[in-house]
C-alpha positions in Angstrom: 11.9 15.5 21.7 8.2 16.1 21.2 5.9 13.7 23.1 5.4 10.5 21.2 1.8 10.0 21.9 -1.1 7.8 20.6 -4.7 8.4 21.1 -7.1 5.6 22.0 -10.0 7.3 20.2 -11.4 4.0 19.0 -14.5 5.6 17.5 -12.4 7.8 15.2 -9.6 5.3 14.7 -7.0 8.0 14.3 -3.7 9.1 15.9 -4.5 12.0 18.2 -1.0 13.4 17.7 -1.8 13.9 14.1 -5.0 15.7 15.1 -2.9 18.2 17.0 -0.5 18.5 14.1 -3.4 19.3 11.9 -5.1 21.6 14.3 -7.3 19.2 16.3 -7.7 18.8 20.0 -5.6 16.4 22.0 -7.3 13.5 23.9 -6.8 13.1 27.6 -6.4 9.4 26.8 -3.1 9.8 25.1 -0.5 7.3 26.1 3.2 7.1 25.4 4.2 4.7 22.6 7.8 4.5 23.6 7.1 3.7 27.2 9.8 5.0 29.6 11.6 2.3 31.6 14.6 1.9 33.9 16.8 1.6 30.9 15.2 4.1 28.6 14.8 7.8 28.2 13.1 10.1 30.7 9.5 11.3 30.8 8.1 12.8 27.6 8.2 16.5 27.2 5.4 18.8 26.1 4.1 18.4 22.6 4.5 21.3 20.1 1.7 21.9 17.7 2.2 22.0 13.9 0.4 24.1 11.4 -3.3 23.5 10.7 -4.8 22.0 7.5 -6.4 23.3 5.4 -4.7 26.6 5.5 -2.1 28.7 3.8 0.1 26.6 1.6 3.7 27.2 0.9 2.8 27.4 -2.7 -0.3 27.1 -4.9 -0.5 27.3 -8.6 -3.0 26.4 -11.4 -2.0 23.5 -13.5 -5.0 24.0 -15.7 -8.4 25.6 -15.3 -10.0 23.9 -12.3 -6.8 22.1 -11.3 -4.8 23.5 -8.4 -1.5 22.2 -7.1 -0.7 23.1 -3.5 2.2 22.2 -1.3 2.0 22.4 2.5 4.9 22.4 4.9 3.8 21.0 8.3 5.7 20.6 11.5 9.3 21.3 12.2 12.5 19.5 13.0 12.9 19.0 16.8 16.4 19.0 18.4 15.3 15.9 20.3 14.8 13.8 17.2 17.7 11.3 17.1 19.3 8.5 15.2 19.4 5.2 17.0 20.1 1.5 16.4 17.2 -0.8 16.4 18.4 -4.3 17.4 16.5 -7.2 15.7 14.8 -9.8 17.9 14.7 -13.6 17.1 11.4 -15.0 15.9 11.5 -17.6 18.7 12.4 -17.0 22.3 15.6 -18.9 22.1 16.5 -18.1 18.5 20.0 -17.0 17.4 20.7 -13.2 17.8 23.2 -12.7 15.0 20.6 -13.6 12.3 17.5 -12.2 14.0 15.1 -10.5 11.6 12.1 -9.2 13.5 11.8 -5.6 14.5 9.7 -6.2 17.6 8.4 -9.1 19.7 7.2 -10.3 23.1 8.6 -8.5 26.2 10.4 -11.6 27.4 12.3 -11.9 24.0 13.1 -8.2 24.1 14.4 -8.5 27.7 16.6 -11.5 26.6 18.2 -9.4 23.8 18.6 -6.4 26.1 20.4 -8.6 28.7 22.7 -9.9 26.0 23.5 -6.4 24.9 24.3 -5.3 28.4 26.6 -8.2 28.8 28.4 -7.1 25.6 28.9 -3.6 27.0 25.9 -1.8 25.4 23.2 0.2 27.2 19.9 -0.9 25.6 16.4 0.5 25.8 13.3 -1.7 25.8 10.3 0.2 24.3 6.7 -0.7 24.0 5.0 -0.1 20.6 1.3 0.3 20.3 -1.0 0.5 17.3 -3.8 3.0 16.9 -7.4 1.9 16.6 -8.7 1.2 13.2 -12.3 0.8 12.0 -12.0 -3.0 12.2 -9.4 -3.4 14.9 -9.0 -1.9 18.4 -5.9 -0.1 19.6 -3.4 -2.2 21.4 0.1 -3.3 21.9 2.1 -4.6 19.0 5.2 -5.6 20.8 8.5 -4.5 22.2 11.6 -3.1 20.5 15.2 -2.9 21.7 17.3 0.1 20.8 20.8 1.3 21.5 22.3 4.7 21.3 21.0 8.2 20.6 22.8 10.3 18.0 22.3 13.7 16.3 24.1 12.5 13.2 23.2 9.5 11.1 26.8 8.6 10.6 27.3 8.1 14.3 24.3 5.7 14.4 25.8 3.8 11.5 29.1 3.5 13.4 27.2 2.3 16.4 25.4 -0.3 14.3 28.7 -1.6 13.1 29.8 -2.1 16.7 26.4 -3.8 17.6 26.8 -6.2 14.6 30.4 -7.0 15.6 29.1 -7.9 19.1 26.9 -10.6 17.5 23.6 -8.8 17.0 21.5 -7.8 13.9 19.7 -4.6 13.3 19.5 -1.3 11.5 19.4 2.4 12.1 16.2 4.4 12.8 15.3 8.0 13.0 12.9 8.6 15.9 10.8 11.2 14.1 9.8 8.4 11.7 8.3 6.2 14.5 4.9 7.3 13.3 3.8 8.9 16.5 5.3 12.4 16.4 2.6 15.0 15.9 5.0 17.8 15.0 7.3 15.9 12.7 8.2 17.7 9.4 5.9 16.8 6.5 5.8 18.0 2.9 2.2 17.5 1.6 1.4 17.9 -2.1 -2.2 18.2 -3.1 -3.7 18.2 -6.6 -7.4 19.4 -6.3 -9.6 19.0 -9.3 -12.8 20.9 -9.7 -14.7 19.1 -12.5 -17.2 22.0 -12.8 -14.3 23.9 -14.3 -12.0 21.2 -15.6 -13.3 19.5 -18.7 -10.9 16.6 -18.6 -10.9 13.1 -17.1 -9.1 10.9 -14.5 -7.9 7.7 -16.1 -5.6 4.9 -15.3 -2.7 3.9 -17.6 0.2 1.6 -18.0 3.0 1.2 -20.6 2.9 -0.9 -23.7 1.8 -3.9 -21.7 0.8 -5.0 -18.2 3.9 -7.1 -18.0 6.5 -4.5 -17.5 6.9 -1.2 -15.5 7.3 2.4 -16.6 8.0 5.7 -14.8 5.2 8.2 -14.3 7.1 10.9 -16.2 7.5 8.5 -19.1 3.8 7.9 -19.3 3.1 11.6 -18.9 5.6 12.4 -21.7 4.0 9.9 -24.0 0.5 11.2 -23.6 -1.5 14.4 -23.4 -2.0 14.2 -19.7 -1.4 17.3 -17.6 -0.6 15.6 -14.3 -0.4 12.2 -12.6 0.3 10.1 -9.5 1.3 6.5 -8.9 -1.4 3.9 -8.7 -1.6 0.2 -7.8 0.9 -2.1 -6.1 2.9 -4.3 -8.5 4.8 -7.6 -8.1 6.8 -9.6 -10.6 6.7 -6.7 -13.0 2.9 -6.3 -13.2 0.1 -4.6 -11.3 -1.5 -6.7 -8.5 -5.2 -6.7 -7.4 -8.5 -6.1 -9.1 -8.0 -3.9 -12.1 -10.9 -3.0 -14.4 -10.0 -0.5 -17.1 -12.7 0.9 -19.4 -14.9 -2.0 -18.6 -12.3 -4.7 -19.2 -11.3 -6.9 -16.2 -7.5 -7.1 -16.7 -6.3 -7.6 -13.1 -6.6 -10.5 -10.7 -9.9 -11.7 -9.3 -10.0 -11.0 -5.6 -12.3 -10.5 -2.7 -13.3 -7.7 -0.3 -10.4 -5.3 -0.5 -10.6 -1.5 -0.9 -10.7 0.1 -4.3 -11.8 3.1 -6.2 -14.5 3.1 -9.0 -14.0 5.8 -11.6 -17.1 6.4 -13.7 -16.9 8.4 -16.8 -13.5 9.7 -15.8 -15.1 12.4 -13.6 -16.7 10.6 -10.6 -14.7 8.7 -8.0 -16.2 6.4 -5.4 -14.3 4.5 -2.6 -15.6 1.1 -1.7 -14.6 -2.5 -1.2 -14.8 -4.8 -4.2 -15.1 -8.5 -4.9 -14.5 -10.1 -8.3 -15.4 -13.6 -9.5 -14.4 -15.0 -12.9 -16.0 -18.3 -14.0 -14.9 -20.5 -16.9 -17.7 -22.6 -18.4 -17.4 -25.6 -20.8 -21.0 -26.6 -21.5 -22.6 -27.7 -18.2 -19.2 -27.8 -16.4 -17.8 -24.8 -14.7 -14.6 -23.8 -12.8 -13.6 -20.7 -10.9 -10.7 -18.7 -12.3 -8.3 -17.8 -9.6 -6.7 -14.8 -11.2 -6.2 -12.6 -14.3 -2.9 -11.6 -15.8 -0.6 -13.0 -13.1 1.6 -16.0 -12.8 -0.4 -19.0 -11.6 0.5 -20.4 -8.2 1.8 -17.1 -6.8 -0.8 -15.0 -5.0 0.7 -11.7 -3.8 -1.3 -10.2 -0.9 -3.2 -13.5 -0.5 -6.9 -13.2 -0.2 -7.7 -14.7 -3.5 -10.7 -16.9 -4.4 -9.7 -20.0 -2.4 -6.8 -22.4 -1.7 -4.2 -19.8 -0.8 -1.5 -21.0 1.5 -0.7 -20.2 4.3 -3.9 -18.1 4.5 -6.9 -17.2 2.4 -7.2 -13.9 4.2 -5.8 -10.7 2.8 -2.2 -10.2 4.0 -0.6 -7.2 2.3 2.9 -7.8 0.8 2.8 -11.5 1.7 3.4 -14.1 -1.0 0.9 -16.9 -0.8 0.9 -19.9 -3.0 -1.8 -22.1 -4.5 -0.9 -25.5 -6.2 -4.1 -25.7 -8.2 -5.1 -22.6 -10.1 -6.7 -21.4 -13.3 -5.4 -18.0 -14.5 -6.6 -16.1 -17.5 -4.4 -14.0 -19.7 -5.7 -11.2 -22.0 -3.9 -9.3 -24.8 -3.1 -6.5 -22.3 -0.5 -8.8 -20.8 1.6 -8.0 -23.8 4.2 -10.7 -23.4 4.6 -14.5 -23.7 2.6 -16.0 -20.8 4.6 -17.6 -17.9 6.3 -20.9 -18.9 6.3 -24.1 -16.9 4.5 -27.3 -16.2 0.8 -27.5 -16.3 -1.6 -26.9 -19.2 -2.7 -23.9 -21.3 -5.7 -23.4 -23.5 -5.5 -20.8 -26.3 -8.9 -19.2 -27.2 -9.9 -16.9 -30.0 -12.1 -13.8 -29.6 -15.3 -16.0 -29.5 -13.9 -18.4 -26.9 -13.2 -21.2 -29.4 -10.3 -23.4 -28.2 -7.6 -23.0 -30.9 -5.1 -25.2 -29.1 -4.5 -27.1 -25.8 -0.9 -27.1 -24.8 0.7 -29.7 -22.5 2.9 -27.0 -20.9 2.5 -23.3 -20.2 4.0 -20.4 -22.1 2.7 -18.9 -25.4 1.6 -15.7 -27.0 -1.9 -14.4 -26.3 -3.8 -14.2 -29.7 -5.0 -10.7 -30.7 -8.5 -10.3 -29.4 -8.4 -13.7 -27.7 -7.1 -15.0 -24.4 -5.3 -18.0 -22.8 -6.1 -19.9 -19.7 -3.2 -21.5 -17.7 -3.7 -24.2 -15.2 -1.7 -26.0 -12.4 -2.3 -29.1 -10.4 -5.9 -30.4 -10.3 -7.0 -27.4 -12.3 -4.8 -28.6 -15.1 -6.7 -31.9 -15.2 -10.0 -30.0 -15.4 -8.7 -27.9 -18.3 -7.4 -30.9 -20.2 -10.8 -32.6 -19.9 -12.9 -29.6 -21.0 -10.8 -27.4 -23.3 -11.0 -29.7 -26.3 -9.8 -27.9 -29.5 -12.7 -26.7 -31.5 -15.1 -26.4 -28.6 -16.2 -23.1 -27.1 -15.5 -21.9 -23.6 -17.3 -18.9 -22.1 -15.9 -16.6 -19.5 -18.3 -15.0 -17.0 -17.1 -12.0 -14.9 -18.9 -10.5 -11.9 -17.7 -7.6 -9.8 -19.6 -6.6 -6.7 -19.2 -3.6 -4.4 -19.2 -3.7 -0.6 -23.0 -3.9 -0.5 -23.1 -6.9 -2.8 -24.4 -4.8 -5.8 -23.2 -5.8 -9.1 -20.8 -3.3 -10.8 -21.7 -3.0 -14.5 -18.5 -3.4 -16.5 -19.4 -0.7 -19.0 -16.7 1.2 -21.1 -16.9 4.2 -18.7 -16.1 2.0 -15.7 -12.7 1.7 -14.1 -11.9 0.0 -10.8 -8.5 0.1 -9.2 -8.0 -1.9 -6.1 -5.4 -0.6 -3.7 -6.3 0.3 -0.1 -6.8 0.4 2.7 -9.8 2.8 2.9 -9.1 6.0 4.8 -12.3 8.1 4.9 -15.9 6.9 4.3 -18.9 9.1 4.3 -16.9 12.0 5.8 -15.5 9.9 8.7 -12.0 8.5 9.2 -12.4 4.7 8.6 -9.4 2.5 8.0 -10.2 -1.1 7.2 -6.7 -2.2 8.2 -7.5 -5.8 9.2 -9.8 -6.6 6.2 -7.2 -5.1 3.8 -4.4 -7.2 5.4 -2.2 -4.3 6.5 -2.3 -5.8 10.0 -0.3 -9.0 9.8 -1.6 -12.2 11.3 0.5 -14.1 13.8 3.0 -13.2 16.5 5.4 -11.4 14.2 4.1 -7.9 13.8 7.2 -6.5 12.1 5.3 -5.8 8.9 2.4 -4.0 10.7 5.0 -1.9 12.6 7.1 -1.0 9.6 4.4 -0.6 6.9 1.3 0.5 8.9 2.4 2.2 12.1 5.7 3.8 11.2 6.0 6.9 9.0 6.4 6.3 5.3 5.9 8.2 2.1 2.2 7.9 1.2 0.0 8.5 -1.8 -3.8 8.9 -1.5 -6.9 9.6 -3.6 -10.1 11.2 -2.3 -13.1 13.4 -3.0 -13.9 16.4 -0.8 -17.3 17.6 0.3 -17.6 19.9 -2.7 -17.1 16.9 -5.1 -13.5 17.9 -6.0 -11.0 15.2 -6.7 -7.9 15.1 -4.5 -4.6 13.4 -5.4 -2.2 13.6 -2.5 1.4 12.7 -1.9 3.3 13.0 1.4 7.1 12.8 1.2 8.8 10.6 3.7 12.1 8.9 4.8 13.9 12.3 4.5 15.1 13.1 8.0 14.4 16.7 9.0 12.6 17.5 5.7 9.6 15.2 5.5 9.3 12.1 7.7 6.2 10.6 6.2 3.0 9.3 7.9 1.6 6.1 9.4 -1.6 4.8 7.9 -3.8 6.3 10.6 -2.1 9.6 10.4 -2.5 9.7 6.6 -6.2 9.0 7.0 -6.5 11.9 9.4 -4.6 14.1 7.0 -7.2 13.3 4.2 -10.0 14.0 6.6 -8.4 17.4 7.5 -8.1 18.2 3.9 -11.8 17.8 3.6 -12.1 14.3 2.2 -15.6 12.8 2.1 -14.1 9.6 0.7 -10.4 8.6 0.5 -8.2 5.6 -0.1 -4.6 4.8 0.2 -2.6 4.1 -3.0 0.7 2.4 -3.4 3.4 4.3 -1.4 6.9 4.1 -0.1 9.4 4.5 -2.9 6.5 4.4 -5.4 5.0 7.7 -4.1 5.4 10.2 -6.9 3.4 13.2 -8.3 4.3 14.9 -11.5 2.9 17.6 -13.9 3.6 17.8 -17.6 4.9 21.3 -17.3 7.1 21.0 -14.2 8.0 17.3 -14.0 8.2 15.6 -10.6 6.6 17.6 -7.8 7.7 15.7 -4.8 10.9 14.0 -3.6 10.7 10.2 -4.2 12.4 8.3 -1.4 14.4 5.8 -3.4 18.1 6.6 -3.6 17.8 6.2 -7.3 15.0 8.7 -7.6 11.7 8.0 -9.5 10.6 4.4 -9.5 9.1 2.5 -12.4 5.5 1.6 -11.7 2.9 -1.0 -12.7 0.2 1.6 -13.5 -0.6 5.2 -12.7 -3.5 7.7 -12.5 -3.5 10.5 -15.0 -5.4 13.7 -15.5 -6.2 14.2 -19.2 -7.6 17.3 -20.7 
């Protein structure tokens, strides 16, 4: 097995193993991620280098004048890559083992599980897991994992898992090349590079007939004149999540300080962090709108405008709640608004209150909007949204420097993240974007941020060319995927001056109008339906 090594290059915030894989130099500060111990495997063997980037691609073809699609095959399968059983740890030191759910935890908890496994006749390994340095978080230990067995075939690991579960433990199978620390692991990298000095088209975002609902990228390609596309934003409860400004209209939740891309005129892309505030005014009275086009009270990824529980900080893929919210719905929602207790004001295009409903759930009038409210916010709405009066909605979007972003028809903002490259340097805002989880349980950070996964990215290189990139993953021996730090380094090696992460995992997909899906989506069912996408239109 190749050395599983992690650089402590805090200034760069990258995985050194990836630098080797992409042609960089290895740091003398490399340390083993899976630390050898008395119960584990022996000392790491020498690392093997993988092909450089940029360089000769497996294939390159012109999709349109000024648009090139290249596929790179990096790394190689190593005979030492094995299937193993990862045994879950309880969330508390004395918690039950059979229903344990966390992938890693404190050393004392890992030792307790390992001792119980030995008593049951297994031979466990206790391994340390470390996270790389990010722009806003130093490198350090995430926790400890417990694993059993080492198998060349997945079926043998599945059989071992059945025995582990029968013994009173919980867990799953893992392929070691997907631990996110293997420099030479196989990777399939697909790059659409767009030279706008030769390509006369535009980069746009799109969704289906309505925001409420999901569609496949190939369906949206087939229904348009677009020549190529890639997946876009995260989505929850059947709708995109996060700040979304399309052609100057703010149609996605108000939020604060997370990464995003600003597309100007369809031909200029800038990576930054963005904050949005929406204010509802009734004469001299004003109230902050918590979100746009999402169910009130449910705040996916947290980090809203206040009142989120259990935290007001960004926490990716965490479902926060807020018992008192105002949420605005626009015609783009395209479906009846969420029903339930509370209040809802129906407004025409001028903001005149057409109706004030005592419960939630109605149609959004053409050209108008509705405002739903829960808790104390419902009391405010009942007091101020008197039928016949006029309410005004003020919207303000700011970039990371506090400058106001003009919401003109040629402006689109899509908030995803985290950032990967800023001003030509690797810069991952992992903590600010919530991809490092708060608290003792770092399972999410380990699985989503550190471990290898399919990834989709967007960037601009030093020559001003747009880059849309997909890396396949979760396909043992073919393409393992990348950790977030590795993906950032990949974008840097591809020449990115600015780059940002898009939705990934099973959502990662790239397609062209002439050839269909370019990559191999990781879901067993194939291409996933998405909340929105990025399209290249002629």
